[in-house]
SEDRENTI-112770 format. One record per residue: residue number from 1; residue in three letters; chain; z, x, y negated of N, C-alpha, C, O in turn. Coordinates in steps of 0.1 Angstrom, whole numbers, plus 5000, padded with zeros to 4 digits. Example, Ala and Ser with C-alpha at 12.3 -4.5 7.8 and 13.67 -1.06 7.14 Angstrom:
// residues 2
{1, 'ala', 'A', {5078, 5132, 5057}, {5078, 5123, 5045}, {5078, 5132, 5033}, {5085, 5142, 5033}}
{2, 'ser', 'A', {5071, 5128, 5022}, {5071, 5137, 5011}, {5079, 5129, 5000}, {5080, 5134, 4989}}
// end
This chain:
// residues 83
{1, 'met', 'A', {5071, 4962, 5090}, {5059, 4959, 5086}, {5050, 4970, 5089}, {5055, 4982, 5088}}
{2, 'lys', 'A', {5036, 4968, 5093}, {5027, 4980, 5094}, {5021, 4982, 5082}, {5016, 4973, 5075}}
{3, 'leu', 'A', {5019, 4995, 5078}, {5012, 5000, 5066}, {5002, 5008, 5070}, {5004, 5017, 5078}}
{4, 'val', 'A', {4990, 5005, 5066}, {4978, 5013, 5069}, {4972, 5019, 5058}, {4971, 5011, 5048}}
{5, 'tyr', 'A', {4967, 5031, 5057}, {4963, 5039, 5047}, {4948, 5045, 5050}, {4945, 5051, 5061}}
{6, 'phe', 'A', {4940, 5042, 5040}, {4925, 5046, 5042}, {4920, 5057, 5031}, {4924, 5058, 5020}}
{7, 'ala', 'A', {4910, 5065, 5037}, {4904, 5074, 5027}, {4913, 5084, 5020}, {4922, 5090, 5026}}
{8, 'trp', 'A', {4911, 5085, 5008}, {4920, 5095, 5001}, {4935, 5090, 5000}, {4943, 5099, 4998}}
{9, 'val', 'A', {4938, 5079, 5002}, {4952, 5074, 5002}, {4957, 5080, 5014}, {4968, 5087, 5013}}
{10, 'arg', 'A', {4952, 5079, 5025}, {4956, 5085, 5039}, {4957, 5100, 5036}, {4967, 5106, 5040}}
{11, 'glu', 'A', {4948, 5106, 5031}, {4948, 5121, 5030}, {4961, 5127, 5021}, {4967, 5137, 5023}}
{12, 'arg', 'A', {4962, 5118, 5010}, {4974, 5122, 5001}, {4989, 5118, 5007}, {4999, 5123, 5002}}
{13, 'ile', 'A', {4989, 5109, 5016}, {5002, 5105, 5021}, {5004, 5113, 5034}, {5015, 5116, 5038}}
{14, 'gly', 'A', {4993, 5117, 5041}, {4993, 5126, 5053}, {4995, 5118, 5065}, {5001, 5124, 5075}}
{15, 'arg', 'A', {4990, 5106, 5065}, {4992, 5099, 5080}, {4984, 5086, 5076}, {4984, 5080, 5066}}
{16, 'pro', 'A', {4977, 5081, 5089}, {4969, 5069, 5087}, {4977, 5056, 5086}, {4973, 5046, 5080}}
{17, 'asp', 'A', {4990, 5057, 5092}, {4997, 5045, 5092}, {5010, 5047, 5096}, {5014, 5057, 5102}}
{18, 'glu', 'A', {5020, 5037, 5093}, {5033, 5038, 5097}, {5038, 5023, 5098}, {5031, 5013, 5093}}
{19, 'thr', 'A', {5050, 5021, 5105}, {5058, 5009, 5106}, {5070, 5012, 5099}, {5076, 5021, 5103}}
{20, 'leu', 'A', {5074, 5003, 5089}, {5087, 5004, 5081}, {5093, 4989, 5081}, {5087, 4978, 5082}}
{21, 'asp', 'A', {5107, 4992, 5079}, {5115, 4979, 5078}, {5117, 4981, 5061}, {5123, 4990, 5056}}
{22, 'leu', 'A', {5112, 4971, 5055}, {5112, 4970, 5040}, {5125, 4965, 5035}, {5130, 4956, 5042}}
{23, 'pro', 'A', {5132, 4970, 5024}, {5142, 4963, 5019}, {5139, 4949, 5013}, {5129, 4945, 5008}}
{24, 'pro', 'A', {5150, 4941, 5014}, {5147, 4927, 5008}, {5142, 4925, 4994}, {5136, 4915, 4991}}
{25, 'glu', 'A', {5144, 4936, 4985}, {5140, 4934, 4971}, {5125, 4937, 4971}, {5119, 4934, 4960}}
{26, 'val', 'A', {5118, 4941, 4981}, {5102, 4943, 4981}, {5096, 4930, 4985}, {5094, 4927, 4997}}
{27, 'ala', 'A', {5092, 4922, 4975}, {5087, 4909, 4977}, {5071, 4908, 4976}, {5065, 4900, 4982}}
{28, 'thr', 'A', {5067, 4917, 4968}, {5052, 4917, 4965}, {5045, 4929, 4967}, {5052, 4939, 4969}}
{29, 'val', 'A', {5032, 4930, 4967}, {5024, 4942, 4969}, {5029, 4951, 4958}, {5030, 4963, 4961}}
{30, 'ala', 'A', {5031, 4948, 4946}, {5036, 4955, 4935}, {5048, 4961, 4937}, {5050, 4972, 4932}}
{31, 'asp', 'A', {5059, 4955, 4943}, {5072, 4959, 4946}, {5070, 4971, 4959}, {5076, 4981, 4960}}
{32, 'leu', 'A', {5062, 4967, 4967}, {5059, 4977, 4978}, {5053, 4991, 4972}, {5057, 5002, 4977}}
{33, 'val', 'A', {5044, 4990, 4963}, {5038, 5001, 4958}, {5050, 5009, 4951}, {5051, 5021, 4953}}
{34, 'ala', 'A', {5058, 5003, 4944}, {5069, 5009, 4935}, {5078, 5016, 4946}, {5081, 5028, 4946}}
{35, 'trp', 'A', {5081, 5008, 4955}, {5092, 5014, 4966}, {5085, 5026, 4972}, {5091, 5036, 4972}}
{36, 'leu', 'A', {5073, 5025, 4978}, {5068, 5036, 4984}, {5066, 5048, 4974}, {5067, 5059, 4979}}
{37, 'lys', 'A', {5063, 5046, 4962}, {5064, 5059, 4951}, {5076, 5066, 4951}, {5077, 5078, 4947}}
{38, 'gly', 'A', {5087, 5060, 4955}, {5100, 5066, 4954}, {5104, 5072, 4968}, {5115, 5078, 4969}}
{39, 'arg', 'A', {5094, 5071, 4978}, {5098, 5077, 4992}, {5094, 5091, 4991}, {5097, 5098, 5001}}
{40, 'gly', 'A', {5088, 5098, 4981}, {5084, 5112, 4983}, {5071, 5115, 4975}, {5063, 5106, 4972}}
{41, 'glu', 'A', {5070, 5127, 4972}, {5059, 5132, 4963}, {5044, 5127, 4968}, {5035, 5124, 4961}}
{42, 'glu', 'A', {5044, 5128, 4981}, {5030, 5125, 4987}, {5028, 5109, 4984}, {5016, 5105, 4984}}
{43, 'tyr', 'A', {5036, 5100, 4983}, {5035, 5087, 4981}, {5033, 5086, 4965}, {5023, 5079, 4961}}
{44, 'ala', 'A', {5041, 5091, 4958}, {5039, 5091, 4943}, {5024, 5097, 4940}, {5018, 5091, 4932}}
{45, 'tyr', 'A', {5019, 5107, 4945}, {5007, 5112, 4943}, {4995, 5101, 4947}, {4986, 5099, 4939}}
{46, 'ala', 'A', {4997, 5095, 4959}, {4988, 5085, 4962}, {4987, 5073, 4953}, {4976, 5068, 4950}}
{47, 'phe', 'A', {4998, 5069, 4948}, {4998, 5058, 4939}, {5001, 5061, 4926}, {5006, 5052, 4919}}
{48, 'glu', 'A', {4998, 5074, 4921}, {5001, 5079, 4907}, {4993, 5071, 4896}, {4997, 5071, 4884}}
{49, 'thr', 'A', {4982, 5064, 4898}, {4975, 5057, 4888}, {4975, 5043, 4891}, {4969, 5038, 4901}}
{50, 'glu', 'A', {4983, 5036, 4883}, {4984, 5021, 4885}, {4972, 5015, 4885}, {4963, 5017, 4876}}
{51, 'gly', 'A', {4970, 5005, 4895}, {4959, 4996, 4896}, {4947, 5002, 4903}, {4937, 4994, 4905}}
{52, 'val', 'A', {4946, 5016, 4907}, {4936, 5022, 4913}, {4933, 5017, 4928}, {4923, 5013, 4932}}
{53, 'val', 'A', {4946, 5020, 4935}, {4945, 5017, 4949}, {4945, 5002, 4950}, {4951, 4994, 4942}}
{54, 'arg', 'A', {4936, 4999, 4961}, {4936, 4984, 4963}, {4944, 4980, 4976}, {4947, 4989, 4984}}
{55, 'ala', 'A', {4948, 4966, 4977}, {4956, 4963, 4990}, {4950, 4952, 4997}, {4942, 4944, 4991}}
{56, 'ala', 'A', {4952, 4950, 5009}, {4949, 4939, 5019}, {4961, 4935, 5026}, {4966, 4943, 5033}}
{57, 'val', 'A', {4966, 4924, 5025}, {4976, 4918, 5032}, {4970, 4909, 5044}, {4964, 4899, 5041}}
{58, 'asp', 'A', {4974, 4914, 5056}, {4968, 4907, 5068}, {4953, 4904, 5067}, {4948, 4893, 5070}}
{59, 'arg', 'A', {4947, 4917, 5063}, {4932, 4917, 5062}, {4926, 4910, 5051}, {4914, 4909, 5051}}
{60, 'val', 'A', {4934, 4906, 5043}, {4928, 4897, 5031}, {4931, 4904, 5018}, {4943, 4907, 5016}}
{61, 'his', 'A', {4921, 4908, 5009}, {4923, 4915, 4997}, {4933, 4907, 4990}, {4933, 4895, 4990}}
{62, 'ala', 'A', {4942, 4915, 4983}, {4955, 4909, 4976}, {4957, 4917, 4964}, {4955, 4929, 4963}}
{63, 'lys', 'A', {4961, 4908, 4954}, {4966, 4912, 4940}, {4980, 4918, 4941}, {4988, 4915, 4950}}
{64, 'pro', 'A', {4983, 4925, 4931}, {4997, 4931, 4930}, {5007, 4920, 4931}, {5018, 4923, 4938}}
{65, 'glu', 'A', {5006, 4909, 4927}, {5015, 4898, 4926}, {5015, 4890, 4939}, {5021, 4879, 4938}}
{66, 'thr', 'A', {5009, 4894, 4950}, {5007, 4887, 4962}, {5021, 4888, 4968}, {5027, 4899, 4967}}
{67, 'his', 'A', {5026, 4879, 4973}, {5040, 4878, 4981}, {5036, 4883, 4996}, {5025, 4882, 5001}}
{68, 'leu', 'A', {5047, 4891, 5002}, {5046, 4897, 5015}, {5053, 4888, 5025}, {5051, 4890, 5037}}
{69, 'ala', 'A', {5060, 4879, 5020}, {5068, 4871, 5031}, {5059, 4866, 5041}, {5048, 4861, 5038}}
{70, 'gly', 'A', {5063, 4868, 5054}, {5055, 4865, 5065}, {5042, 4875, 5069}, {5033, 4873, 5078}}
{71, 'ala', 'A', {5042, 4885, 5061}, {5029, 4894, 5064}, {5034, 4904, 5074}, {5045, 4908, 5075}}
{72, 'arg', 'A', {5023, 4908, 5082}, {5025, 4916, 5095}, {5020, 4930, 5088}, {5027, 4940, 5090}}
{73, 'glu', 'A', {5009, 4931, 5082}, {5003, 4943, 5078}, {4998, 4943, 5064}, {4995, 4933, 5059}}
{74, 'val', 'A', {4999, 4955, 5058}, {4994, 4958, 5044}, {4986, 4971, 5046}, {4991, 4981, 5051}}
{75, 'ala', 'A', {4974, 4970, 5041}, {4966, 4981, 5039}, {4962, 4986, 5026}, {4960, 4978, 5017}}
{76, 'phe', 'A', {4962, 4998, 5024}, {4959, 5005, 5011}, {4946, 5012, 5011}, {4944, 5019, 5021}}
{77, 'phe', 'A', {4937, 5011, 5002}, {4926, 5020, 5001}, {4920, 5019, 4987}, {4923, 5010, 4980}}
{78, 'pro', 'A', {4912, 5030, 4985}, {4907, 5033, 4973}, {4896, 5022, 4969}, {4891, 5014, 4977}}
{79, 'pro', 'A', {4893, 5022, 4956}, {4881, 5011, 4952}, {4868, 5015, 4961}, {4866, 5027, 4963}}
{80, 'met', 'A', {4861, 5006, 4965}, {4849, 5009, 4973}, {4836, 5007, 4963}, {4836, 4999, 4954}}
{81, 'thr', 'A', {4827, 5014, 4967}, {4813, 5013, 4960}, {4803, 5009, 4971}, {4806, 5012, 4983}}
{82, 'gly', 'A', {4793, 5004, 4969}, {4783, 5001, 4979}, {4770, 4999, 4972}, {4769, 4999, 4960}}
{83, 'gly', 'A', {4760, 4997, 4981}, {4747, 4995, 4976}, {4738, 4987, 4986}, {4727, 4985, 4983}}
// end
């Protein structure tokens, strides 16, 4: 699965994207975040505050309980503001 990181999430992780084989127990966005946090201190730092980082699955905004079955891409980004 392709993972894409934007803004300060990218800066904290140190890369704009990566392609990973996810273990079978990673079924939802929340599972993916928990698994990523265990991959190293840079991931733990990026996802340190639960619920702050947003996700999109195949370019559609997703909630933590969104299932990843069949997904090709998950993007992570900080909350957006606009005007």
